[in-house]
C-alpha positions in Angstrom: 2.4 8.2 19.3 1.2 10.0 16.1 0.0 9.6 13.0 2.0 11.7 11.0 0.6 12.2 7.1 4.1 14.2 6.4 2.8 15.5 3.1 -0.5 18.0 2.5 -1.6 20.5 0.4 -4.0 23.2 0.9 -5.8 25.8 -0.9 -2.7 28.3 -1.0 -1.2 25.8 -3.6 -2.1 27.0 -7.0 -3.5 23.1 -7.8 -5.6 22.5 -4.3 -8.6 23.7 -2.8 -9.1 22.1 0.3 -9.7 24.7 3.0 -7.7 25.0 6.4 -11.0 24.1 8.3 -12.0 21.0 5.7 -8.3 19.8 7.0 -8.6 20.1 10.5 -12.3 18.0 10.4 -10.7 15.2 8.0 -7.8 14.8 10.3 -9.7 14.5 13.5 -12.3 12.3 11.2 -9.2 9.9 10.9 -7.2 10.1 13.4 -4.5 11.6 11.7 -3.0 14.0 14.9 0.3 15.5 13.0 0.4 17.0 9.6 3.3 18.5 7.3 1.7 21.2 5.2 3.8 21.5 2.1 2.3 24.3 -0.3 3.7 24.8 -3.7 5.6 27.9 -3.2 4.1 29.2 0.0 4.2 28.6 3.9 0.9 30.6 4.1 -1.4 28.2 4.3 0.6 26.1 7.0 0.9 29.0 9.2 -2.8 29.7 9.2 -3.6 25.9 10.1 -1.1 25.9 12.2 -3.0 28.4 14.3 -6.2 26.7 14.1 -5.4 22.5 14.3 -5.7 21.0 17.7 -3.0 18.8 17.1 0.5 19.1 15.5 1.0 21.3 12.3 4.6 21.4 10.7 5.5 24.3 8.5 6.4 22.6 4.9 6.9 24.2 1.8 7.7 22.8 -1.7 9.9 24.8 -3.3 10.9 24.4 -7.0 14.1 24.9 -8.3 15.7 23.9 -12.1 16.9 20.6 -10.8 13.6 19.9 -9.3 11.3 20.4 -6.2 12.9 20.4 -2.4 10.5 20.6 0.8 11.6 23.0 3.4 10.5 21.9 6.7 9.9 23.5 10.3 10.0 26.7 8.1 8.9 30.0 9.8 8.1 31.9 6.7 8.3 31.4 3.3 10.7 30.6 0.5 10.5 32.1 -3.2 9.7 29.5 -5.4 11.8 29.2 -8.5 15.0 29.9 -7.7 18.3 27.7 -7.7 18.7 24.7 -5.5 21.7 25.8 -3.7 19.5 29.0 -2.6 16.7 27.1 -1.8 18.9 24.7 0.6 20.6 28.3 2.3 17.6 29.5 2.8 16.0 27.0 4.7 19.0 26.4 6.8 18.8 30.4 7.4 15.4 29.5 9.1 17.1 26.6 10.8 14.7 24.2 9.3 15.3 21.0 7.3 15.5 19.8 3.9 13.4 17.0 2.4 13.5 15.4 -0.8 9.6 14.5 -1.7 9.6 12.2 -4.6 12.3 12.0 -5.8 12.3 9.8 -8.5 8.8 10.9 -10.1 10.4 12.3 -13.2 9.5 14.3 -15.5 5.9 15.3 -14.6 6.2 15.2 -11.1 9.2 17.3 -10.8 11.2 15.0 -9.0 14.9 15.7 -8.2 16.1 12.6 -9.9 19.6 10.3 -9.1 22.4 12.6 -10.5 21.0 15.6 -8.9 20.0 13.9 -5.7 23.6 12.3 -5.3 24.7 15.7 -6.4 23.1 17.2 -3.5 23.1 14.7 -0.8 25.5 16.1 1.9 22.4 18.9 2.2 19.8 16.5 2.2 18.4 15.4 5.5 15.4 13.6 4.6 14.1 11.2 1.8 10.1 11.2 0.7 10.1 7.4 0.4 6.6 6.6 0.0 4.2 9.3 -1.4 0.7 7.5 -2.4 0.7 9.9 -5.5 3.8 8.1 -6.8 1.7 5.9 -9.6 4.5 2.9 -9.4 5.6 0.8 -6.7 9.3 1.3 -8.5 9.3 5.0 -7.8 8.9 4.1 -3.5 11.7 1.4 -3.6 14.2 3.3 -5.7 13.6 6.1 -2.9 14.1 3.5 0.0 17.0 2.3 -1.3 18.4 5.8 -1.6 17.5 6.8 2.1 19.2 3.1 2.9 22.2 3.8 1.1 23.1 7.6 2.0 21.8 7.0 5.6 19.4 9.6 5.5 15.9 9.8 8.0 12.6 8.5 6.1 9.4 10.5 5.2 6.3 10.0 3.8 2.8 11.0 3.3 -0.1 11.6 0.8 0.7 14.5 -1.3 -3.7 15.3 -0.5 -4.5 17.7 -2.8 -8.0 16.8 -2.4 -9.4 16.1 1.3 -10.1 12.3 1.1 -6.6 11.6 0.2 -5.4 13.2 3.3 -4.6 10.0 5.7 -4.2 7.5 3.3 -0.7 7.5 4.1 1.0 8.1 7.6 3.8 7.5 9.7 2.8 5.9 13.0 5.6 7.5 15.2 6.3 8.6 18.7 6.1 12.5 19.9 8.1 15.3 19.6 9.1 18.7 20.4 11.6 19.8 17.8 13.8 19.3 14.7 16.1 17.1 16.4 13.4 15.1 17.8 11.8 14.6 14.7 14.4 13.2 12.9 14.7 10.8 16.1 11.4 9.7 15.7 10.8 9.2 11.9 14.0 6.8 12.4 11.6 5.1 14.6 8.7 5.1 13.1 6.6 2.5 10.9 5.1 3.9 7.5 1.4 2.8 6.8 0.6 3.6 3.3 -1.3 2.9 0.1 -1.0 4.5 -3.7 -4.2 6.1 -4.4 -6.3 6.2 -7.7 -5.2 7.9 -10.2 -8.3 9.7 -10.5 -7.6 12.5 -7.8 -5.4 13.8 -10.4 -8.3 15.3 -12.0 -8.7 17.1 -8.7 -6.0 18.7 -8.8 -6.4 19.7 -12.5 -10.1 21.0 -11.8 -8.5 23.5 -9.0 -6.3 24.5 -11.4 -9.4 25.1 -13.7 -11.3 26.6 -11.2 -8.3 29.5 -9.4 -7.9 30.8 -13.1 -11.5 31.5 -13.7 
């Protein structure tokens, strides 16, 4: 079985200082043997970590759109940031990737898609992230889970780690998989283990942003 943290950031994100080698070390120390690296606006960090890691790494990316963030999974290259939602979907599909909506109800400061937009684009969505360890209120996760059940979408979860110690705070215990279709099947059999992280970890993201403009 895999212990999969399906939302991790590296120092290729503008608000994260996690080096690839430190991410890998943390995963090995905590028994996490599958991660989705989903940096903001780039897949380069995920591609690098995939080459280095002795475990499964899903190439992902959080893409900002005017409607909110969308995550492409099983990508081969970066998708441009700050593009229309429909274009982001098209770019993900061109790479034969999966469309995931991270923290859909975390608005406005977390760029969640929101109920109206989720319903508008639901036919284009494969996966809904139903537990994000950085979502501050249990209501966000309960509402995401209800939406995934209502629309019959696969359920994802992750730490949304922007600091090293967050990695593994949330993970899905799930069967192994070999491709995106197997992944969806494995997700359906997965069990989410998670806890909300201390809100003070957000200071780590703020510090990372400051460091990168110094």
